[in-house]
C-alpha positions as CSV (number, residue, x, y, z in Angstrom):
1,M,-8.0,81.8,32.4
2,A,-11.1,82.9,30.4
3,V,-14.8,82.5,31.0
4,I,-16.7,83.1,27.8
5,L,-20.5,83.0,27.5
6,I,-22.0,82.5,24.1
7,T,-25.8,83.1,23.7
8,G,-28.2,83.2,20.9
9,G,-31.4,81.7,19.6
10,A,-32.1,78.2,18.4
11,R,-29.9,77.3,15.4
12,S,-28.1,80.6,15.5
13,G,-24.7,79.0,15.2
14,K,-23.7,79.4,18.9
15,S,-22.4,75.9,19.3
16,K,-20.3,76.0,16.2
17,R,-18.9,79.4,17.4
18,A,-18.2,78.0,20.9
19,E,-16.4,75.0,19.4
20,T,-14.2,77.4,17.4
21,R,-13.4,79.5,20.4
22,T,-12.6,76.4,22.5
23,R,-10.2,75.0,19.9
24,A,-8.3,78.3,19.9
25,F,-6.9,77.5,23.4
26,P,-4.0,75.2,23.8
27,G,-4.5,71.6,25.0
28,Q,-7.0,69.0,24.2
29,P,-10.5,70.4,24.4
30,V,-13.1,69.0,26.7
31,Y,-16.8,68.9,25.8
32,V,-19.1,68.9,28.8
33,A,-22.5,67.8,27.5
34,T,-25.6,68.6,29.5
35,A,-28.1,66.9,27.1
36,E,-29.5,63.5,27.6
37,A,-30.3,61.2,24.7
38,L,-33.8,60.4,25.9
39,D,-35.4,60.0,22.5
40,A,-34.4,59.3,18.8
41,E,-34.5,63.0,17.9
42,M,-32.1,64.0,20.6
43,K,-29.8,61.0,19.8
44,A,-29.6,62.3,16.3
45,R,-28.8,65.8,17.4
46,I,-26.1,64.5,19.7
47,A,-24.6,62.4,16.9
48,Q,-24.6,65.5,14.6
49,H,-22.7,67.5,17.2
50,R,-20.2,64.7,17.7
51,A,-19.6,64.3,13.9
52,R,-19.0,68.1,13.5
53,R,-16.6,68.2,16.4
54,G,-14.5,65.2,15.4
55,T,-12.7,62.7,17.7
56,D,-10.1,64.9,19.3
57,W,-12.3,66.1,22.1
58,I,-12.5,64.6,25.6
59,E,-16.3,64.1,26.3
60,R,-18.1,64.3,29.7
61,E,-21.8,63.8,30.0
62,V,-23.0,65.9,32.9
63,P,-26.8,66.5,33.0
64,L,-26.8,67.9,36.6
65,D,-23.5,68.2,38.5
66,L,-21.8,70.8,36.4
67,V,-19.5,72.5,39.0
68,P,-17.9,69.2,40.1
69,A,-17.3,68.3,36.5
70,L,-15.6,71.6,35.8
71,V,-13.5,71.2,38.9
72,A,-12.6,67.6,37.9
73,T,-11.5,68.6,34.4
74,D,-9.6,71.7,35.4
75,G,-5.9,72.0,34.6
76,G,-6.1,70.6,31.0
77,G,-7.6,72.0,27.9
78,A,-10.4,74.5,27.6
79,R,-13.9,73.2,28.5
80,L,-17.0,73.8,26.4
81,V,-20.3,73.5,28.3
82,D,-23.1,72.9,25.8
83,C,-25.5,74.0,27.1
84,L,-26.6,75.8,30.2
85,T,-30.2,76.0,29.1
86,L,-30.5,72.2,29.0
87,W,-28.7,72.1,32.4
88,L,-31.2,74.5,33.8
89,S,-34.1,72.4,32.4
90,N,-32.5,69.2,34.0
91,L,-32.2,71.0,37.3
92,M,-35.8,72.1,37.3
93,H,-37.0,68.7,36.2
94,A,-35.1,67.1,39.1
95,A,-36.6,69.6,41.5
96,R,-33.2,70.9,42.5
97,D,-32.5,74.4,43.7
98,W,-31.5,75.9,40.4
99,E,-30.9,79.3,41.8
100,R,-28.4,78.0,44.3
101,E,-26.6,75.9,41.7
102,V,-26.4,78.8,39.2
103,T,-25.0,81.0,42.0
104,E,-22.4,78.2,42.8
105,L,-21.5,78.0,39.1
106,A,-21.0,81.8,38.9
107,A,-18.8,81.7,42.0
108,A,-16.7,78.7,40.8
109,L,-15.9,80.0,37.3
110,P,-13.4,82.7,38.4
111,R,-11.5,80.1,40.5
112,L,-10.9,77.7,37.7
113,G,-7.5,77.6,36.0
114,S,-8.5,76.4,32.5
115,P,-10.8,78.3,30.1
116,V,-14.5,77.7,30.1
117,I,-16.8,78.4,27.2
118,L,-20.5,78.2,28.1
119,V,-23.3,78.0,25.6
120,T,-26.8,79.2,26.5
121,N,-30.0,80.0,24.7
122,E,-31.6,83.4,24.7
123,V,-35.2,82.4,25.3
124,G,-36.8,85.8,26.2
125,L,-37.0,87.4,22.8
126,G,-40.2,85.8,21.6
127,I,-43.8,85.9,22.7
128,V,-44.8,85.5,26.4
129,P,-45.4,81.7,26.9
130,D,-49.0,80.7,27.5
131,N,-48.5,78.5,30.5
132,A,-47.0,78.9,34.0
133,L,-44.3,76.3,33.6
134,A,-42.9,77.8,30.3
135,R,-43.0,81.3,31.9
136,S,-41.2,80.0,34.9
137,F,-38.5,78.4,32.7
138,R,-38.1,81.6,30.6
139,D,-37.7,83.7,33.7
140,A,-35.2,81.2,35.3
141,A,-33.2,81.2,32.0
142,G,-33.0,85.0,32.0
143,I,-31.9,85.1,35.6
144,M,-29.3,82.4,34.9
145,N,-28.0,84.1,31.8
146,Q,-27.6,87.4,33.7
147,T,-25.8,85.7,36.6
148,I,-23.3,83.9,34.3
149,A,-22.8,86.9,32.1
150,T,-21.8,88.9,35.2
151,A,-19.2,86.2,36.0
152,A,-17.9,85.9,32.4
153,D,-14.9,87.8,31.0
154,E,-16.5,87.9,27.6
155,V,-20.1,87.5,26.3
156,E,-21.1,87.0,22.7
157,L,-24.5,87.0,21.0
158,V,-24.7,84.8,17.9
159,V,-27.3,85.7,15.3
160,A,-27.5,84.0,11.8
161,G,-24.0,82.5,12.5
162,L,-22.5,86.0,13.2
163,P,-21.0,86.7,16.6
164,M,-21.5,90.1,18.2
165,K,-19.4,91.0,21.2
166,L,-21.5,92.2,24.1
167,K,-18.8,92.2,26.8
């Protein structure tokens, strides 16, 4: 079993890299989507991702309950979670205890039998946000990424489409 965390900035190529890594494992790949198509722009983004992946993926839409979805899909092909940052945003918007849920995810990952590839955004490399909500999200994302990186067997940073092995 492998747990692989792939991070990077917006449009860095991390999702494409994660798809390639997921397909390298045997079995039918499972795409665990955390995004919700709440507006036309997000619908277009989702359609773009689906078109790039093709039709050979099993898809699960999981905006909140990630650990149960990973447990339910265990035992088959590798799972690609895209992305943790949207999952965190969904948790915070739903006023759920994101710290507890991130801790539960980190604890569950080593117990799973099938590989899991997780995509996340690196949001702490830019300027300090000008409002409390944005700073809170940036801080939460940093804590989440550190927690999941600790649980991961491998961590990659993707910049300009180029992966760099961190762990």
